[in-house]
N, C-alpha and C positions, 0 to 999 in steps of 0.2 A: 544632481549628478547621482547615479545609482550605483551602490558599492557592492563588490563582492559578487559581480556578476560577469558572464563571459556572452558576447554575441558573435556568433559566426554566420557567415553566409556561403551560399553554394552559388554554382556558377550562372543559375537562371536569371537571376534579378538584382545586379550588383547597387544599381541605383536606390532600389528599395532599401536594401540592407544600410547603406550610407542613410538614407533620410530616418530610419528608425533609430540609428545609431546618434544621428545629430539630435533627435529629441529626447534621447535618454542621458544625451550628455556623456557618451562614452566611445571609445574608438572599436571599431571592428578588430576581432582578435586575427592574429596571424596564423596562415595555413596554407599549406601547399595541396592543391586540389587540381590534378591535370590528369591525363591518361598517357599510359605508355604507348608504344608504337604499336602493340599487339591488340589495343582499344581497351584494357584493361584501366579501371580508376584507379589512381594513386592518391592517397590522401596522408597528408601529416600535419597534425596540430602541433602550432611552434610555440604557442603560449600554454602555460600551466593552467589546468582545470580543475587540480585537485581540490576537492571540497567545495566547490562553485557551484553557482546556478546557471545553467549552460543554455542558451536558447539559439537553436539553427534555424535558420529562414532560407526555406527554399521553396520556390513558387513553381508553377508548371502552366503550359499552356503553348499556343503555337507562336506566340509573340516572339520567342526566343529560338524558334527553328522546331518543326515538327518531329524531325529526326532524333531529338534530344530529349524528349519528354523522359523515355525510360531511363536514359543515362542519368538524369537528374534525380530521378528516384533512386538509383544505386547509391549514386554520390550520399544524398541523404542517408540512407541505411549504413555506409561506411561511416560516414562521419558522426553518427549517433553511437555506433560501436566504438570508434576511436576515442570519444570521449568518456564512455563507461568505462573503457580500458584503462583511463587516465583517472580514474577514481573522482569523477565528476559527481558532486551530491544529487544532483536533479538535471535531467536533460529533457528539454521540452521542444518539441518540433513544431516551427512556426510555417504553417503551409497556407498563405493568402490564398491560393484556391487548391483545392483538394485535387487530387490527382484519382482517375478513374471513378469520380463521384457521379458521372452520368451511366455506369453499367449497372444495373441492378443484377440480384444474385438469381432472381427466376425469370423465364422467358416470358414475361406478361407485357403487352402492349400497353403503350402509355395510357390508353382508354380505359384500363383496367381489365379487360377481357384477355384471356389465354390467345394466344396466336392459333393453337391447336383445338380443334373443336374435340369435345369427348361426349361419350353418351352417357346420359343422365339415368344412372342405375342406381340402386341401394348400393351401401357400402359393404354391407354383409347380406347378401341375398339368401335367401331360405326356401324350401320349399313351399310354405303358406305365406308367402310374400311375392306377390307377382312382380316381375321386372316392368320398369315403365318406360314408355317411349319418350318423354319429355314431351316435345310438341309434335303433333302430327298434321302436316300441313296446315299449320297455323291454328289448329284447336285445342284447347285445352284437354290433356289426357283425362282429366276427372271427367268431363263432360262426354267423352267418348264411352269411358267405362260405364257411366250411369245408362247411356243409352243401350248398350250391349245387355246389361243387366235387366233392364225392364222388357227388352225382346225376349229373352231366354228363361223369363221366370225366375229370375234370380241366379241362375247360373252365367258365369263368365267366358266367353270365347276367347281364343287368342285373337291379338289384333290383325286386322288384314296387312300384308304385304304393301309397302308404298314404295314407289320409284325414288322419292327424295324426302328423306326426313332431316330437321335441322335442330338444333338446341336453340335456347335462349340467346346464345351467344351470337347466333348467326341473323343474316337478314330474314325478315319475315316476306320478302318477295321471294316468291319461287325461280324467277328467273336469275337473280342473283345467288340464290341458294344452290342452285344447280352448278354454278361455278365454283364456289367456296365448297370444296369436297370435306366432307367428315373424316378425319383421320383418329383412328382409336390405338389404343396401346400406350406406350411410354412415351414422355415428352421427349423432346431432343435434347440430350445432354449439353449444357453451357457452362462455361467457366466463371466460379463464383469470384469474380474480380472484387467486389466491396470487402467481403471478410478476409480473403486473401492479403490485399494491401494492409488491412489493419493487423492481420496476423503478422505481416512482414515487419511492420514498424514496431510493433511491441517486442517483438522476438530480437529484433535489433538493439533494443535497451531504451526505447522512449519511455517517458514516466508521465508524458503529457502531450496533448495535440492541442494547438491553438491555430483556428483556421476561419472562415469567414463565409457566410452564405452557403452552406450545404445544399447541392441541387437535392439531393434526397436527405431530408430529416432524421429518416430511420438509421443514416450511417453512424451515427454516434452509439447505436446498441452494437456493432460489430466490435466496439474495443472494450476491453477490461479495464482500461486507464480512463483518467477523466480527459473529456474533451470540451474545448471551450468553443463555441460556435458564436463568432461576432457576427453582429449585423449592419450593412451599409445604409440602413433606413435612415438614419439621423443625416448623413452627408448627402444623401439624393434629397432629402425634405429641405434641407438648407439651400441646395440649388435651385429648387422649385421657386422657393421663397425670393432668392435673391436674384436670379437671372431669367425668369420668366415672366414677361410683362402680362399682367391682368391674369395673374395666377389662380385667383380665386373664382374665377369663371371657367376654369380648365376642369377637364375629365381624365380621371386616371382610367387607364385601360389596362385589362389584363389579356395578353395576346393569346391563352389559352387556359383552360380550367384548372391546370396544375398550380399556376401561379396566382390565382385568385387571392388566397389568403394573403400573400406577400402584398399584393396590389392594394387591397380593401385596408390594410393596416395603415398605409401611407393615407389613403382616401380618408378614412374615417379621423386620424390625427390631425389633417389639415381641414376637414369639413368640406370636403370637395366630392362631386359627383363621381359615381363609380359606372363603368361598363364593361363588358365581358364579349370574348370573341370565343364562340365554340367552335373547336376544331374537331370535326369527325374523321378520326384517323383509319377507320375500318375500310379497306379497299374493297374493290370488286373482285380481287383475285389477290390469293395470299401473298404472292410475291411482289405484287405491286404496292409499294410503300410509299409512293409520293402523290397520288391522288387523294386529297383531302378536302372536305367542303368546310369552309369558314363562315360563319354566320354570327352577325352582332347583335348583342341584347345590350340595349341602352340607346340614349338620342345624344349623338354627338354632332349634329348639325349647326354651322357657325360657330363652332368652338374649337380651344386647342385640346389638342388628345396627348397625354402624356402616357407612352407604352411603358411599363414597369415590368421587368423580369430579371432573373438571378445572371442567365449566362446567353451568349450568343455565340454560337459554334460558327455554322454556315450562314448565319442570318436569315435563311429561309422563312422561319417564321415571322419575324418581325418586320420584313420587307413585305411579305403578303398581307399582314396585319395593316401595314401603313397604307398599302392599296386600297383595302378595302375602307379604312377610315375616310380616305379621301374621296372614295365614291359615294360615302354616306354623308358627306356635306363639311368633313371637318375642314378647318381654314389652314391648321400647321398641325403636323405629327412630329413629338419628339420622343426619343427612346432612352430611357434611363436605364442602364445595365449594371452589374456589380462586375462581372466578368466579362471582358471582352476577348474571347479566343480568337474569334475572326479568322478561321482557315478555309485554305480553299481559296475560291473566287468571291469570299465575303465582301471583300473592301470594293470590288468592282459591282458586286450585286448592290451594295449600299448607295453608290455613287448614283447607279442607274434608277433606283427607287424612289417612293415618294415621300422617303424620309427627310425632314428639313434639318435635323440635327441627330446625332447619336452620341450620348455621353456615357463612358465608362469610367471605371475606377482602374488605379495603376496597380491591381493585385496581379496581373499579366502584364508583362513587359510589352509595350506600344511603340517602340522604336521603329520595328520593320512597319508597323502599319502607317506610322507618320511618314516614312519614307514613301509610301506607295500613294502618297497624295491623296488623302482622302479630307477635304476641306469641311466634311460634315462632322468628323470626330473630334470629341473633346475629351481629355483625360482628367478626372479628379484625383487628389492626392488622398489615399487613404491610410498612409503611412503612420499620423498621428494617432489612430484610433488603434492600430496596432502598439504603438509605443506605450500608451496608456495602459493596454491590456497588458504586455509584458511588465509594466511598472507594479501593477496591482497584483498580478500572480507572485512577483516575487515577493512582493511585501505580505502577501496574504491577504490582500485586501477583496471585495467583491467587484465582480466584473458587471454583474447584472444591474448594477447601478447605473451604468453609463447609457441602460437603453429604457430606462424608467421613465424619462421625463425628456424624450428624443422628440 
């Protein structure tokens, strides 16, 4: 039993709160958390938090209702503020799934290239520094300048006017380059959701953040307070070893390049083969975001494939990856995910896909997904990891020890 600790839960995932408290040997603290008829959130902490270490558990995701994600975040901020007003010694926000973690602060595509093309010019042009055209019809500008210099006896002439120019961020096919029009000037203004959410939690009074498998690892840099990012890797590895037949002959597959590091960590620790699906997200038209080419790098023929990723929202990526793996000869495809958001028609898409099974943790409530009759869905309980992390934070022990020998 952990002493001098208060565990509060929001309305998003009450079963998860009960499981964490069960492992800690404490009872969830009493609170009133509802809404007035006007829609405003009402919060009242009914147990004393003076001088105590408070942990507020609030998850986010579509499993508890897509219309309530922002309401849950306001609940969390108000509960943090209420505890600080009640003279709590320290308030830790426990977020099994971090909200808005998929929205970057800059308008960059996932492939790394900006969505808006730009001219490749020197940052501070001067009269003695010629402006460069980047690429002219697929020919390096240095070659063009050398040709002009030799023909004019050392004197450079202005570059000829071309009908289409494109930078290294565009396609080198002229037909596609004509469709992707270069746009100069300022980039589109976008909301900086990542740093905004971090600022709101900090201003509300949170002293520490405890979360799991951040979609963007750089998110921790948005905070001025400590952020403990847990990993679901030990739980996923245990499932592979205990539930997948002939798992030593399986192949760990990353559905995109962004999750390669996560997948290779599991593959290396288990001594399994690794394969990568390269997803080219650059469309033929800027407004066309759905047409992407997927290519497999690796051998999966006659083997069990284990897709590893951190999050599935619409499940479009993993279902397309499963289709490709089956086409390349995989005998069975299993998806291992940390956060099963599964919004929209994701459940119907999974049921109709080539996936044989999809395993997610309970960082997001899966009650509504189970009611949707998805026989392929299996839920792993990750609450013991959070309970142990809370105990270690409370006693000032190391958390990284949990993952050194996973």
